[in-house]
C-alpha positions as a Markdown table, in Angstrom:
| # | Residue | x | y | z |
|---|---|---|---|---|
| 1 | Met | -60.7 | 47.1 | 40.4 |
| 2 | Gly | -63.4 | 44.5 | 39.7 |
| 3 | Glu | -63.3 | 42.2 | 42.5 |
| 4 | Glu | -61.2 | 39.1 | 40.5 |
| 5 | Glu | -59.9 | 41.7 | 39.8 |
| 6 | Lys | -57.9 | 42.0 | 42.9 |
| 7 | Glu | -54.8 | 40.3 | 44.4 |
| 8 | Val | -55.1 | 37.1 | 46.4 |
| 9 | Lys | -54.6 | 36.8 | 49.4 |
| 10 | Trp | -53.5 | 34.1 | 52.2 |
| 11 | Glu | -55.0 | 31.0 | 50.8 |
| 12 | Arg | -57.9 | 29.7 | 53.3 |
| 13 | Trp | -59.8 | 33.2 | 53.8 |
| 14 | Gln | -60.3 | 32.7 | 49.1 |
| 15 | Lys | -60.7 | 29.0 | 48.7 |
| 16 | Lys | -64.1 | 26.9 | 49.1 |
| 17 | Arg | -64.2 | 25.4 | 53.3 |
| 18 | Ile | -66.6 | 23.4 | 55.1 |
| 19 | Phe | -68.4 | 25.0 | 58.0 |
| 20 | Val | -71.0 | 22.8 | 58.5 |
| 21 | Arg | -71.0 | 19.0 | 58.0 |
| 22 | Glu | -73.4 | 16.2 | 57.0 |
| 23 | Val | -73.8 | 13.9 | 59.4 |
| 24 | Ala | -75.9 | 11.1 | 57.8 |
| 25 | Gly | -76.5 | 7.7 | 58.9 |
| 26 | Lys | -78.7 | 5.4 | 60.6 |
| 27 | Tyr | -77.8 | 5.7 | 64.3 |
| 28 | Asn | -75.7 | 3.3 | 65.4 |
| 29 | Glu | -73.6 | 3.9 | 63.1 |
| 30 | Ile | -73.1 | 7.2 | 63.3 |
| 31 | Tyr | -72.2 | 7.0 | 66.9 |
| 32 | Lys | -70.0 | 4.6 | 66.3 |
| 33 | Gln | -67.7 | 6.0 | 64.1 |
| 34 | Leu | -67.7 | 9.5 | 66.5 |
| 35 | Thr | -66.8 | 7.7 | 69.1 |
| 36 | Glu | -64.1 | 5.8 | 67.3 |
| 37 | Gln | -62.2 | 9.5 | 66.6 |
| 38 | Pro | -59.1 | 10.8 | 68.4 |
| 39 | Arg | -60.1 | 12.2 | 71.3 |
| 40 | Val | -56.5 | 14.5 | 71.2 |
| 41 | Tyr | -55.0 | 16.3 | 68.2 |
| 42 | Ser | -51.3 | 17.0 | 67.4 |
| 43 | Ser | -50.3 | 20.3 | 66.6 |
| 44 | Thr | -47.2 | 19.6 | 65.9 |
| 45 | Ala | -48.6 | 18.0 | 62.8 |
| 46 | Ile | -50.1 | 20.8 | 61.5 |
| 47 | Pro | -48.3 | 23.7 | 59.8 |
| 48 | Phe | -48.1 | 26.6 | 60.1 |
| 49 | Lys | -49.6 | 29.6 | 56.8 |
| 50 | Gly | -50.0 | 32.7 | 56.3 |
| 51 | Gly | -46.6 | 35.1 | 57.2 |
| 52 | Pro | -44.8 | 36.8 | 57.0 |
| 53 | Ala | -46.6 | 39.2 | 59.8 |
| 54 | Lys | -49.2 | 36.7 | 60.8 |
| 55 | Phe | -49.1 | 32.8 | 60.8 |
| 56 | Gly | -51.6 | 29.9 | 61.8 |
| 57 | Lys | -53.1 | 26.6 | 62.0 |
| 58 | His | -56.1 | 25.2 | 62.2 |
| 59 | Val | -56.4 | 22.0 | 65.0 |
| 60 | Val | -59.9 | 22.2 | 65.4 |
| 61 | Asn | -62.7 | 22.2 | 63.4 |
| 62 | Pro | -65.9 | 21.0 | 60.4 |
| 63 | Gln | -63.1 | 20.9 | 57.9 |
| 64 | Gln | -60.8 | 18.9 | 59.6 |
| 65 | Asn | -62.4 | 16.8 | 62.5 |
| 66 | Met | -65.4 | 14.5 | 62.5 |
| 67 | Ile | -66.0 | 15.0 | 66.3 |
| 68 | Thr | -66.9 | 18.4 | 66.2 |
| 69 | Gln | -69.3 | 19.8 | 64.7 |
| 70 | Leu | -69.6 | 23.5 | 66.8 |
| 71 | Leu | -66.4 | 25.0 | 67.8 |
| 72 | Glu | -62.6 | 25.3 | 65.8 |
| 73 | Ala | -59.7 | 25.9 | 67.2 |
| 74 | His | -56.9 | 27.9 | 65.8 |
| 75 | Ile | -53.8 | 28.4 | 66.4 |
| 76 | Asp | -52.1 | 32.1 | 65.7 |
| 77 | Val | -48.6 | 33.9 | 66.0 |
| 78 | Val | -47.5 | 37.7 | 65.4 |
| 79 | Pro | -43.6 | 38.5 | 65.3 |
| 80 | Pro | -43.0 | 41.2 | 67.4 |
| 81 | Asn | -44.2 | 44.8 | 66.4 |
| 82 | Ser | -46.2 | 43.7 | 63.4 |
| 83 | Tyr | -50.3 | 42.6 | 63.5 |
| 84 | Gly | -53.2 | 40.0 | 62.3 |
| 85 | Gln | -56.5 | 41.2 | 59.7 |
| 86 | Lys | -58.9 | 44.0 | 61.0 |
| 87 | His | -61.3 | 41.9 | 60.9 |
| 88 | Gly | -65.1 | 41.2 | 61.8 |
| 89 | His | -67.3 | 37.5 | 62.3 |
| 90 | Met | -70.7 | 37.5 | 64.0 |
| 91 | Asn | -69.3 | 34.9 | 67.0 |
| 92 | Ser | -67.6 | 35.9 | 70.2 |
| 93 | Ala | -64.7 | 33.4 | 70.7 |
| 94 | Val | -62.5 | 33.2 | 73.9 |
| 95 | Met | -58.8 | 34.7 | 73.3 |
| 96 | Phe | -55.7 | 32.6 | 75.2 |
| 97 | Ile | -52.3 | 34.2 | 75.5 |
| 98 | Leu | -49.6 | 31.5 | 75.3 |
| 99 | Glu | -46.9 | 33.3 | 74.9 |
| 100 | Gly | -46.1 | 36.9 | 74.6 |
| 101 | Lys | -47.3 | 40.4 | 74.9 |
| 102 | Gly | -49.7 | 43.1 | 73.5 |
| 103 | His | -53.0 | 44.7 | 72.5 |
| 104 | Asp | -56.3 | 43.8 | 71.1 |
| 105 | Val | -57.7 | 46.9 | 69.6 |
| 106 | His | -62.4 | 46.0 | 69.6 |
| 107 | Asp | -64.6 | 48.8 | 67.9 |
| 108 | Gly | -61.5 | 51.0 | 68.4 |
| 109 | Val | -61.2 | 49.9 | 72.1 |
| 110 | Arg | -57.3 | 49.4 | 73.0 |
| 111 | Ile | -57.4 | 46.2 | 75.3 |
| 112 | Asp | -53.7 | 44.8 | 77.3 |
| 113 | Trp | -53.1 | 41.7 | 76.9 |
| 114 | Glu | -50.0 | 39.0 | 77.7 |
| 115 | Ala | -48.8 | 35.7 | 78.3 |
| 116 | Gly | -51.8 | 33.5 | 80.7 |
| 117 | Asp | -54.2 | 36.0 | 80.2 |
| 118 | Ala | -57.3 | 34.8 | 78.5 |
| 119 | Ala | -59.1 | 37.6 | 76.0 |
| 120 | Ile | -62.4 | 37.8 | 74.8 |
| 121 | Val | -63.8 | 38.8 | 71.6 |
| 122 | Asp | -67.1 | 40.0 | 72.3 |
| 123 | Asn | -70.2 | 38.9 | 69.0 |
| 124 | Ala | -70.5 | 41.7 | 65.8 |
| 125 | Cys | -66.8 | 43.4 | 67.5 |
| 126 | Val | -64.8 | 44.8 | 64.8 |
| 127 | His | -60.7 | 43.5 | 66.1 |
| 128 | Gln | -57.3 | 43.2 | 65.5 |
| 129 | His | -54.9 | 41.7 | 67.6 |
| 130 | Phe | -51.4 | 43.3 | 68.1 |
| 131 | Cys | -48.2 | 42.1 | 69.3 |
| 132 | Asp | -45.9 | 45.0 | 71.9 |
| 133 | Gly | -43.2 | 42.3 | 73.2 |
| 134 | Asp | -40.4 | 41.8 | 72.4 |
| 135 | Ile | -41.7 | 38.0 | 71.4 |
| 136 | Pro | -43.9 | 36.5 | 69.4 |
| 137 | Ala | -47.6 | 36.5 | 70.5 |
| 138 | Arg | -48.3 | 32.7 | 70.4 |
| 139 | Tyr | -52.1 | 32.4 | 70.7 |
| 140 | Ile | -55.2 | 30.0 | 71.1 |
| 141 | Ile | -58.7 | 31.2 | 69.3 |
| 142 | Ile | -61.7 | 29.1 | 70.2 |
| 143 | Lys | -65.3 | 29.6 | 68.6 |
| 144 | Ala | -68.8 | 28.5 | 68.0 |
| 145 | Lys | -68.4 | 30.2 | 64.8 |
| 146 | Pro | -69.4 | 27.1 | 62.7 |
| 147 | Val | -72.3 | 27.3 | 64.8 |
| 148 | Phe | -73.2 | 31.3 | 63.8 |
| 149 | Leu | -72.6 | 30.0 | 59.7 |
| 150 | Phe | -75.2 | 27.2 | 60.5 |
| 151 | Ala | -77.4 | 29.9 | 62.4 |
| 152 | His | -77.0 | 31.9 | 59.3 |
| 153 | Leu | -75.1 | 34.9 | 61.0 |
| 154 | Leu | -73.1 | 35.1 | 58.5 |
| 155 | Phe | -71.5 | 38.7 | 58.8 |
| 156 | Gln | -67.5 | 38.1 | 58.4 |
| 157 | Lys | -65.5 | 40.6 | 56.9 |
| 158 | Thr | -61.2 | 41.6 | 56.2 |
| 159 | Val | -61.0 | 44.8 | 56.5 |
| 160 | Glu | -57.7 | 44.9 | 56.6 |
| 161 | Tyr | -54.8 | 42.0 | 56.0 |
| 162 | Pro | -52.8 | 42.3 | 57.6 |
| 163 | Pro | -48.8 | 43.5 | 56.7 |
| 164 | Asp | -47.4 | 42.5 | 53.5 |
| 165 | His | -43.8 | 42.5 | 54.8 |
| 166 | Ala | -42.1 | 41.4 | 57.5 |
| 167 | Pro | -41.0 | 43.6 | 60.4 |
| 168 | Pro | -37.6 | 44.4 | 61.1 |
| 169 | Gly | -35.4 | 41.5 | 62.3 |
| 170 | Tyr | -38.1 | 38.8 | 61.4 |
| 171 | Glu | -37.5 | 38.9 | 57.8 |
| 172 | Asp | -36.7 | 34.6 | 58.2 |
| 173 | Phe | -39.2 | 34.0 | 61.2 |
| 174 | His | -41.3 | 31.0 | 61.1 |
| 175 | Pro | -43.1 | 30.2 | 63.7 |
| 176 | Glu | -42.2 | 26.3 | 65.1 |
| 177 | Gly | -44.4 | 24.0 | 66.5 |
């Protein structure tokens, strides 16, 4: 099957995005614009996308917020007995687990986690997130991905997509908030 014939999955991985935004103009005008930007962004105002085995929403990134060029933060939810995509990227990441329990596999090594933990994904690590508990896992991921891309550290690849079916008992599941 040719590259153009493959089924398109997960819109955000297929569409054009802004990773580093131009900041141009007179210094005082740019400074004023930046100081007028909100300092609080409501994650509840952003709908979850994806599913049925993994859902996500981007809360802070250069494409959506003028205030930052260096960081992005997103919230993911994985139903019980499901998992997200197996993927790798050059940048490291910090994953704060808000609810649930599960494990990651980082370059073939299993790492268990639960609510209240912070898990670190190393630079250039191929990894995957799994929900092992009886409630959905909800976590925030914060990473300096825009900076890495700006520095031409571009390697980012999805090795395996999340399942295209919901785990049993979660066929109608969609995360709140």
